[in-house]
A tleap script that builds the chain and sets N, CA, C and O, in Angstrom:
source leaprc.protein.ff14SB
mol = sequence {
  NMET ASP LEU ASN PRO ARG GLY ASP VAL MET
  ALA HIE SER GLU LEU THR LYS GLU VAL SER
  GLU ARG GLY GLU ASN MET LYS MET ASN GLU
  ILE LYS MET LYS ALA LYS THR LEU GLY VAL
  LYS VAL MET ALA THR THR LYS LYS ALA ASP
  LEU ILE ARG GLN ILE GLN LYS ALA GLU ARG
  ASN PHE ASP CYS PHE GLY ALA ALA LYS ASP
  TYR CYS ASP GLN LEU ASP CYS CYS PHE ARG
  GLU ASP CYS LEU PRO LEU ILE LYS LEU LYS
  ARG ARG ARG SER CSER
}
set mol.1.N position { 15.674 -18.938 5.966 }
set mol.1.CA position { 14.959 -17.825 5.419 }
set mol.1.C position { 13.934 -17.346 6.444 }
set mol.1.O position { 13.216 -18.163 7.020 }
set mol.2.N position { 13.854 -16.075 6.676 }
set mol.2.CA position { 12.912 -15.533 7.651 }
set mol.2.C position { 11.546 -15.343 7.020 }
set mol.2.O position { 11.426 -14.945 5.861 }
set mol.3.N position { 10.512 -15.640 7.812 }
set mol.3.CA position { 9.143 -15.489 7.348 }
set mol.3.C position { 8.463 -14.405 8.148 }
set mol.3.O position { 8.734 -14.236 9.337 }
set mol.4.N position { 7.588 -13.678 7.508 }
set mol.4.CA position { 6.810 -12.679 8.223 }
set mol.4.C position { 5.612 -13.375 8.877 }
set mol.4.O position { 5.420 -14.572 8.659 }
set mol.5.N position { 4.806 -12.671 9.667 }
set mol.5.CA position { 3.681 -13.320 10.353 }
set mol.5.C position { 2.700 -14.023 9.406 }
set mol.5.O position { 2.010 -14.956 9.818 }
set mol.6.N position { 2.632 -13.585 8.146 }
set mol.6.CA position { 1.750 -14.230 7.175 }
set mol.6.C position { 2.362 -15.504 6.622 }
set mol.6.O position { 1.691 -16.245 5.904 }
set mol.7.N position { 3.640 -15.778 6.944 }
set mol.7.CA position { 4.312 -16.968 6.435 }
set mol.7.C position { 5.016 -16.751 5.112 }
set mol.7.O position { 5.534 -17.700 4.524 }
set mol.8.N position { 5.045 -15.503 4.630 }
set mol.8.CA position { 5.729 -15.175 3.382 }
set mol.8.C position { 7.183 -14.826 3.672 }
set mol.8.O position { 7.531 -14.413 4.778 }
set mol.9.N position { 8.026 -15.000 2.657 }
set mol.9.CA position { 9.410 -14.560 2.794 }
set mol.9.C position { 9.402 -13.042 2.886 }
set mol.9.O position { 8.736 -12.370 2.099 }
set mol.10.N position { 10.144 -12.503 3.849 }
set mol.10.CA position { 10.168 -11.056 4.062 }
set mol.10.C position { 10.985 -10.345 2.997 }
set mol.10.O position { 12.067 -10.799 2.624 }
set mol.11.N position { 10.470 -9.246 2.518 }
set mol.11.CA position { 11.237 -8.355 1.659 }
set mol.11.C position { 12.254 -7.653 2.548 }
set mol.11.O position { 12.054 -7.550 3.758 }
set mol.12.N position { 13.342 -7.171 1.959 }
set mol.12.CA position { 14.376 -6.559 2.803 }
set mol.12.C position { 13.856 -5.334 3.540 }
set mol.12.O position { 14.343 -5.025 4.628 }
set mol.13.N position { 12.878 -4.629 2.975 }
set mol.13.CA position { 12.331 -3.467 3.681 }
set mol.13.C position { 11.541 -3.901 4.912 }
set mol.13.O position { 11.575 -3.221 5.938 }
set mol.14.N position { 10.827 -5.034 4.822 }
set mol.14.CA position { 10.102 -5.568 5.983 }
set mol.14.C position { 11.082 -6.003 7.063 }
set mol.14.O position { 10.876 -5.732 8.246 }
set mol.15.N position { 12.148 -6.679 6.648 }
set mol.15.CA position { 13.148 -7.151 7.601 }
set mol.15.C position { 13.801 -5.977 8.303 }
set mol.15.O position { 13.966 -6.001 9.522 }
set mol.16.N position { 14.172 -4.960 7.560 }
set mol.16.CA position { 14.796 -3.771 8.138 }
set mol.16.C position { 13.868 -3.129 9.162 }
set mol.16.O position { 14.306 -2.754 10.250 }
set mol.17.N position { 12.598 -3.002 8.822 }
set mol.17.CA position { 11.625 -2.400 9.728 }
set mol.17.C position { 11.461 -3.252 10.988 }
set mol.17.O position { 11.407 -2.710 12.092 }
set mol.18.N position { 11.381 -4.570 10.839 }
set mol.18.CA position { 11.211 -5.452 11.996 }
set mol.18.C position { 12.404 -5.367 12.941 }
set mol.18.O position { 12.229 -5.274 14.156 }
set mol.19.N position { 13.612 -5.397 12.392 }
set mol.19.CA position { 14.819 -5.310 13.218 }
set mol.19.C position { 14.854 -3.976 13.937 }
set mol.19.O position { 15.194 -3.915 15.119 }
set mol.20.N position { 14.508 -2.912 13.237 }
set mol.20.CA position { 14.492 -1.583 13.836 }
set mol.20.C position { 13.482 -1.510 14.983 }
set mol.20.O position { 13.770 -0.934 16.032 }
set mol.21.N position { 12.307 -2.092 14.780 }
set mol.21.CA position { 11.282 -2.070 15.825 }
set mol.21.C position { 11.694 -2.894 17.038 }
set mol.21.O position { 11.346 -2.550 18.167 }
set mol.22.N position { 12.429 -3.973 16.815 }
set mol.22.CA position { 12.904 -4.801 17.934 }
set mol.22.C position { 13.969 -4.066 18.729 }
set mol.22.O position { 14.197 -4.378 19.898 }
set mol.23.N position { 14.624 -3.090 18.103 }
set mol.23.CA position { 15.686 -2.354 18.767 }
set mol.23.C position { 16.946 -3.180 18.932 }
set mol.23.O position { 17.726 -2.963 19.859 }
set mol.24.N position { 17.142 -4.128 18.029 }
set mol.24.CA position { 18.304 -5.010 18.098 }
set mol.24.C position { 19.205 -4.793 16.892 }
set mol.24.O position { 18.806 -4.208 15.884 }
set mol.25.N position { 20.419 -5.279 17.027 }
set mol.25.CA position { 21.333 -5.285 15.899 }
set mol.25.C position { 20.933 -6.398 14.943 }
set mol.25.O position { 20.332 -7.392 15.349 }
set mol.26.N position { 21.265 -6.227 13.690 }
set mol.26.CA position { 20.982 -7.268 12.705 }
set mol.26.C position { 21.932 -8.430 12.916 }
set mol.26.O position { 23.126 -8.244 13.148 }
set mol.27.N position { 21.395 -9.606 12.834 }
set mol.27.CA position { 22.201 -10.822 12.948 }
set mol.27.C position { 22.706 -11.197 11.555 }
set mol.27.O position { 22.126 -10.797 10.546 }
set mol.28.N position { 23.793 -11.972 11.514 }
set mol.28.CA position { 24.434 -12.291 10.242 }
set mol.28.C position { 23.468 -12.952 9.264 }
set mol.28.O position { 23.508 -12.640 8.073 }
set mol.29.N position { 22.598 -13.857 9.726 }
set mol.29.CA position { 21.681 -14.506 8.786 }
set mol.29.C position { 20.687 -13.495 8.203 }
set mol.29.O position { 20.272 -13.635 7.052 }
set mol.30.N position { 20.303 -12.486 8.977 }
set mol.30.CA position { 19.427 -11.432 8.484 }
set mol.30.C position { 20.156 -10.564 7.455 }
set mol.30.O position { 19.575 -10.154 6.450 }
set mol.31.N position { 21.413 -10.298 7.718 }
set mol.31.CA position { 22.224 -9.496 6.790 }
set mol.31.C position { 22.408 -10.249 5.469 }
set mol.31.O position { 22.305 -9.661 4.392 }
set mol.32.N position { 22.679 -11.549 5.562 }
set mol.32.CA position { 22.836 -12.359 4.345 }
set mol.32.C position { 21.545 -12.370 3.533 }
set mol.32.O position { 21.579 -12.259 2.307 }
set mol.33.N position { 20.411 -12.504 4.211 }
set mol.33.CA position { 19.135 -12.513 3.507 }
set mol.33.C position { 18.892 -11.169 2.825 }
set mol.33.O position { 18.436 -11.117 1.683 }
set mol.34.N position { 19.197 -10.092 3.529 }
set mol.34.CA position { 19.029 -8.749 2.955 }
set mol.34.C position { 19.928 -8.609 1.728 }
set mol.34.O position { 19.501 -8.076 0.703 }
set mol.35.N position { 21.164 -9.083 1.827 }
set mol.35.CA position { 22.098 -9.012 0.704 }
set mol.35.C position { 21.559 -9.780 -0.499 }
set mol.35.O position { 21.597 -9.284 -1.625 }
set mol.36.N position { 21.065 -10.970 -0.264 }
set mol.36.CA position { 20.553 -11.792 -1.365 }
set mol.36.C position { 19.365 -11.129 -2.043 }
set mol.36.O position { 19.252 -11.182 -3.268 }
set mol.37.N position { 18.471 -10.501 -1.269 }
set mol.37.CA position { 17.310 -9.847 -1.874 }
set mol.37.C position { 17.714 -8.642 -2.711 }
set mol.37.O position { 16.974 -8.222 -3.601 }
set mol.38.N position { 18.893 -8.083 -2.425 }
set mol.38.CA position { 19.401 -6.941 -3.198 }
set mol.38.C position { 20.312 -7.376 -4.343 }
set mol.38.O position { 20.810 -6.540 -5.097 }
set mol.39.N position { 20.528 -8.684 -4.470 }
set mol.39.CA position { 21.378 -9.190 -5.534 }
set mol.39.C position { 22.861 -9.136 -5.228 }
set mol.39.O position { 23.688 -9.247 -6.133 }
set mol.40.N position { 23.205 -8.966 -3.957 }
set mol.40.CA position { 24.609 -8.944 -3.539 }
set mol.40.C position { 25.076 -10.386 -3.354 }
set mol.40.O position { 24.425 -11.169 -2.663 }
set mol.41.N position { 26.188 -10.729 -3.962 }
set mol.41.CA position { 26.723 -12.081 -3.855 }
set mol.41.C position { 27.259 -12.309 -2.444 }
set mol.41.O position { 28.076 -11.536 -1.944 }
set mol.42.N position { 26.791 -13.372 -1.819 }
set mol.42.CA position { 27.182 -13.689 -0.447 }
set mol.42.C position { 28.129 -14.882 -0.467 }
set mol.42.O position { 27.769 -15.976 -0.904 }
set mol.43.N position { 29.339 -14.651 0.013 }
set mol.43.CA position { 30.334 -15.729 0.116 }
set mol.43.C position { 30.428 -16.161 1.573 }
set mol.43.O position { 30.228 -15.352 2.480 }
set mol.44.N position { 30.729 -17.423 1.793 }
set mol.44.CA position { 30.826 -17.947 3.162 }
set mol.44.C position { 31.923 -17.255 3.959 }
set mol.44.O position { 31.840 -17.170 5.184 }
set mol.45.N position { 32.938 -16.764 3.280 }
set mol.45.CA position { 34.079 -16.154 3.968 }
set mol.45.C position { 33.960 -14.641 4.132 }
set mol.45.O position { 34.834 -14.013 4.729 }
set mol.46.N position { 32.885 -14.052 3.605 }
set mol.46.CA position { 32.724 -12.603 3.687 }
set mol.46.C position { 32.454 -12.183 5.129 }
set mol.46.O position { 31.584 -12.743 5.797 }
set mol.47.N position { 33.204 -11.198 5.597 }
set mol.47.CA position { 33.019 -10.685 6.955 }
set mol.47.C position { 31.769 -9.816 7.004 }
set mol.47.O position { 31.355 -9.236 6.000 }
set mol.48.N position { 31.176 -9.738 8.197 }
set mol.48.CA position { 29.938 -8.991 8.401 }
set mol.48.C position { 30.076 -7.542 7.923 }
set mol.48.O position { 29.218 -7.052 7.188 }
set mol.49.N position { 31.127 -6.867 8.326 }
set mol.49.CA position { 31.313 -5.456 7.967 }
set mol.49.C position { 31.427 -5.281 6.455 }
set mol.49.O position { 30.867 -4.338 5.897 }
set mol.50.N position { 32.142 -6.177 5.795 }
set mol.50.CA position { 32.292 -6.087 4.339 }
set mol.50.C position { 30.957 -6.315 3.634 }
set mol.50.O position { 30.642 -5.636 2.656 }
set mol.51.N position { 30.183 -7.263 4.128 }
set mol.51.CA position { 28.878 -7.542 3.535 }
set mol.51.C position { 27.937 -6.352 3.723 }
set mol.51.O position { 27.183 -5.999 2.817 }
set mol.52.N position { 27.988 -5.748 4.891 }
set mol.52.CA position { 27.165 -4.566 5.154 }
set mol.52.C position { 27.534 -3.443 4.199 }
set mol.52.O position { 26.648 -2.773 3.669 }
set mol.53.N position { 28.812 -3.225 3.970 }
set mol.53.CA position { 29.231 -2.170 3.037 }
set mol.53.C position { 28.746 -2.459 1.615 }
set mol.53.O position { 28.368 -1.539 0.890 }
set mol.54.N position { 28.757 -3.725 1.220 }
set mol.54.CA position { 28.250 -4.093 -0.106 }
set mol.54.C position { 26.747 -3.813 -0.200 }
set mol.54.O position { 26.261 -3.349 -1.231 }
set mol.55.N position { 26.022 -4.095 0.873 }
set mol.55.CA position { 24.585 -3.801 0.913 }
set mol.55.C position { 24.361 -2.295 0.827 }
set mol.55.O position { 23.479 -1.833 0.102 }
set mol.56.N position { 25.165 -1.529 1.572 }
set mol.56.CA position { 25.031 -0.073 1.526 }
set mol.56.C position { 25.217 0.433 0.099 }
set mol.56.O position { 24.470 1.304 -0.346 }
set mol.57.N position { 26.191 -0.095 -0.616 }
set mol.57.CA position { 26.412 0.295 -2.021 }
set mol.57.C position { 25.209 -0.083 -2.879 }
set mol.57.O position { 24.747 0.716 -3.694 }
set mol.58.N position { 24.702 -1.302 -2.697 }
set mol.58.CA position { 23.560 -1.774 -3.493 }
set mol.58.C position { 22.329 -0.912 -3.258 }
set mol.58.O position { 21.506 -0.745 -4.158 }
set mol.59.N position { 22.198 -0.365 -2.057 }
set mol.59.CA position { 21.080 0.517 -1.735 }
set mol.59.C position { 21.372 1.963 -2.138 }
set mol.59.O position { 20.575 2.863 -1.873 }
set mol.60.N position { 22.518 2.175 -2.776 }
set mol.60.CA position { 22.963 3.503 -3.224 }
set mol.60.C position { 23.159 4.467 -2.063 }
set mol.60.O position { 22.854 5.657 -2.147 }
set mol.61.N position { 23.679 3.909 -0.979 }
set mol.61.CA position { 24.053 4.703 0.192 }
set mol.61.C position { 25.569 4.750 0.277 }
set mol.61.O position { 26.262 4.072 -0.482 }
set mol.62.N position { 26.075 5.543 1.192 }
set mol.62.CA position { 27.513 5.545 1.456 }
set mol.62.C position { 27.893 4.190 2.026 }
set mol.62.O position { 27.191 3.661 2.887 }
set mol.63.N position { 28.992 3.626 1.557 }
set mol.63.CA position { 29.474 2.349 2.096 }
set mol.63.C position { 30.464 2.653 3.219 }
set mol.63.O position { 31.669 2.435 3.089 }
set mol.64.N position { 29.924 3.158 4.313 }
set mol.64.CA position { 30.754 3.729 5.373 }
set mol.64.C position { 30.710 2.949 6.680 }
set mol.64.O position { 31.206 3.443 7.692 }
set mol.65.N position { 30.133 1.744 6.698 }
set mol.65.CA position { 29.957 1.011 7.946 }
set mol.65.C position { 31.270 0.913 8.727 }
set mol.65.O position { 32.273 0.407 8.224 }
set mol.66.N position { 31.241 1.405 9.956 }
set mol.66.CA position { 32.402 1.337 10.836 }
set mol.66.C position { 33.496 2.333 10.531 }
set mol.66.O position { 34.573 2.266 11.123 }
set mol.67.N position { 33.243 3.264 9.614 }
set mol.67.CA position { 34.294 4.185 9.185 }
set mol.67.C position { 34.210 5.570 9.818 }
set mol.67.O position { 35.173 6.333 9.748 }
set mol.68.N position { 33.093 5.907 10.427 }
set mol.68.CA position { 32.939 7.245 11.011 }
set mol.68.C position { 33.927 7.440 12.159 }
set mol.68.O position { 34.314 6.485 12.833 }
set mol.69.N position { 34.321 8.675 12.364 }
set mol.69.CA position { 35.279 8.974 13.436 }
set mol.69.C position { 34.578 9.228 14.768 }
set mol.69.O position { 34.843 8.524 15.742 }
set mol.70.N position { 33.706 10.202 14.828 }
set mol.70.CA position { 33.032 10.543 16.077 }
set mol.70.C position { 31.518 10.611 15.950 }
set mol.70.O position { 30.804 10.563 16.952 }
set mol.71.N position { 31.037 10.722 14.741 }
set mol.71.CA position { 29.615 10.969 14.539 }
set mol.71.C position { 29.163 10.330 13.233 }
set mol.71.O position { 29.912 10.290 12.257 }
set mol.72.N position { 27.936 9.833 13.224 }
set mol.72.CA position { 27.351 9.269 12.011 }
set mol.72.C position { 26.142 10.105 11.619 }
set mol.72.O position { 25.203 10.250 12.402 }
set mol.73.N position { 26.163 10.654 10.414 }
set mol.73.CA position { 25.042 11.475 9.952 }
set mol.73.C position { 24.054 10.689 9.097 }
set mol.73.O position { 23.133 11.268 8.521 }
set mol.74.N position { 24.241 9.386 9.014 }
set mol.74.CA position { 23.340 8.534 8.229 }
set mol.74.C position { 22.197 8.041 9.119 }
set mol.74.O position { 22.165 6.878 9.521 }
set mol.75.N position { 21.271 8.935 9.416 }
set mol.75.CA position { 20.217 8.663 10.388 }
set mol.75.C position { 19.246 7.576 9.951 }
set mol.75.O position { 18.634 6.927 10.799 }
set mol.76.N position { 19.091 7.364 8.657 }
set mol.76.CA position { 18.153 6.360 8.168 }
set mol.76.C position { 18.804 5.014 7.856 }
set mol.76.O position { 18.133 4.110 7.358 }
set mol.77.N position { 20.068 4.870 8.135 }
set mol.77.CA position { 20.782 3.627 7.840 }
set mol.77.C position { 20.301 2.511 8.764 }
set mol.77.O position { 20.263 2.676 9.983 }
set mol.78.N position { 19.937 1.385 8.177 }
set mol.78.CA position { 19.432 0.277 8.992 }
set mol.78.C position { 20.547 -0.426 9.770 }
set mol.78.O position { 20.264 -1.284 10.607 }
set mol.79.N position { 21.792 -0.082 9.511 }
set mol.79.CA position { 22.916 -0.701 10.215 }
set mol.79.C position { 23.484 0.203 11.310 }
set mol.79.O position { 24.503 -0.123 11.919 }
set mol.80.N position { 22.841 1.315 11.554 }
set mol.80.CA position { 23.331 2.304 12.521 }
set mol.80.C position { 23.535 1.710 13.920 }
set mol.80.O position { 24.515 2.024 14.594 }
set mol.81.N position { 22.604 0.849 14.351 }
set mol.81.CA position { 22.701 0.235 15.678 }
set mol.81.C position { 23.939 -0.643 15.812 }
set mol.81.O position { 24.508 -0.754 16.897 }
set mol.82.N position { 24.354 -1.263 14.721 }
set mol.82.CA position { 25.581 -2.069 14.713 }
set mol.82.C position { 26.821 -1.196 14.621 }
set mol.82.O position { 27.848 -1.496 15.229 }
set mol.83.N position { 26.722 -0.126 13.866 }
set mol.83.CA position { 27.876 0.700 13.545 }
set mol.83.C position { 28.333 1.576 14.713 }
set mol.83.O position { 29.529 1.648 14.997 }
set mol.84.N position { 27.413 2.231 15.379 }
set mol.84.CA position { 27.790 3.181 16.423 }
set mol.84.C position { 28.579 2.550 17.576 }
set mol.84.O position { 29.563 3.146 18.014 }
set mol.85.N position { 28.194 1.368 18.089 }
set mol.85.CA position { 29.034 0.744 19.123 }
set mol.85.C position { 30.431 0.406 18.606 }
set mol.85.O position { 31.405 0.457 19.357 }
set mol.86.N position { 30.526 0.062 17.324 }
set mol.86.CA position { 31.812 -0.236 16.713 }
set mol.86.C position { 32.700 0.998 16.694 }
set mol.86.O position { 33.902 0.909 16.943 }
set mol.87.N position { 32.110 2.142 16.400 }
set mol.87.CA position { 32.851 3.407 16.387 }
set mol.87.C position { 33.368 3.727 17.788 }
set mol.87.O position { 34.520 4.130 17.950 }
set mol.88.N position { 32.518 3.548 18.797 }
set mol.88.CA position { 32.918 3.815 20.182 }
set mol.88.C position { 34.046 2.895 20.614 }
set mol.88.O position { 34.973 3.327 21.299 }
set mol.89.N position { 33.975 1.623 20.218 }
set mol.89.CA position { 35.016 0.663 20.556 }
set mol.89.C position { 36.346 1.060 19.921 }
set mol.89.O position { 37.392 0.982 20.565 }
set mol.90.N position { 36.306 1.484 18.663 }
set mol.90.CA position { 37.531 1.920 17.983 }
set mol.90.C position { 38.153 3.112 18.690 }
set mol.90.O position { 39.374 3.196 18.822 }
set mol.91.N position { 37.296 4.053 19.156 }
set mol.91.CA position { 37.808 5.241 19.863 }
set mol.91.C position { 38.505 4.842 21.156 }
set mol.91.O position { 39.572 5.368 21.475 }
set mol.92.N position { 37.906 3.912 21.906 }
set mol.92.CA position { 38.502 3.475 23.177 }
set mol.92.C position { 39.847 2.800 22.944 }
set mol.92.O position { 40.788 3.004 23.711 }
set mol.93.N position { 39.940 2.000 21.893 }
set mol.93.CA position { 41.175 1.286 21.602 }
set mol.93.C position { 42.306 2.219 21.180 }
set mol.93.O position { 43.477 1.941 21.437 }
set mol.94.N position { 41.948 3.333 20.528 }
set mol.94.CA position { 42.983 4.257 20.066 }
set mol.94.C position { 43.405 5.241 21.144 }
set mol.94.O position { 44.398 5.948 20.971 }
set mol.95.N position { 42.676 5.302 22.248 }
set mol.95.CA position { 43.005 6.257 23.329 }
set mol.95.C position { 44.144 5.757 24.183 }
set mol.95.O position { 44.547 6.431 25.131 }
savepdb mol mol.pdb
quit
């Protein structure tokens, strides 16, 4: 479980903000924690992309992780940093 500087368990909004400020992609343990705080059931066999889509649904967003073709208009999505490289990789593989 991740702790904030005060030693408290981070709310998913704090975690999202911290990851965004670090400029890094979310790690699987961070994604699992975010899912649990939203009440999303986390299974050991659930793939990262599937778990992210479940989180997107729980947040009442489009569950579109990795599905965009050339452009992502979800500018406030906390998974954007993970998603956009995935989209570019898919484009290269299909070329």
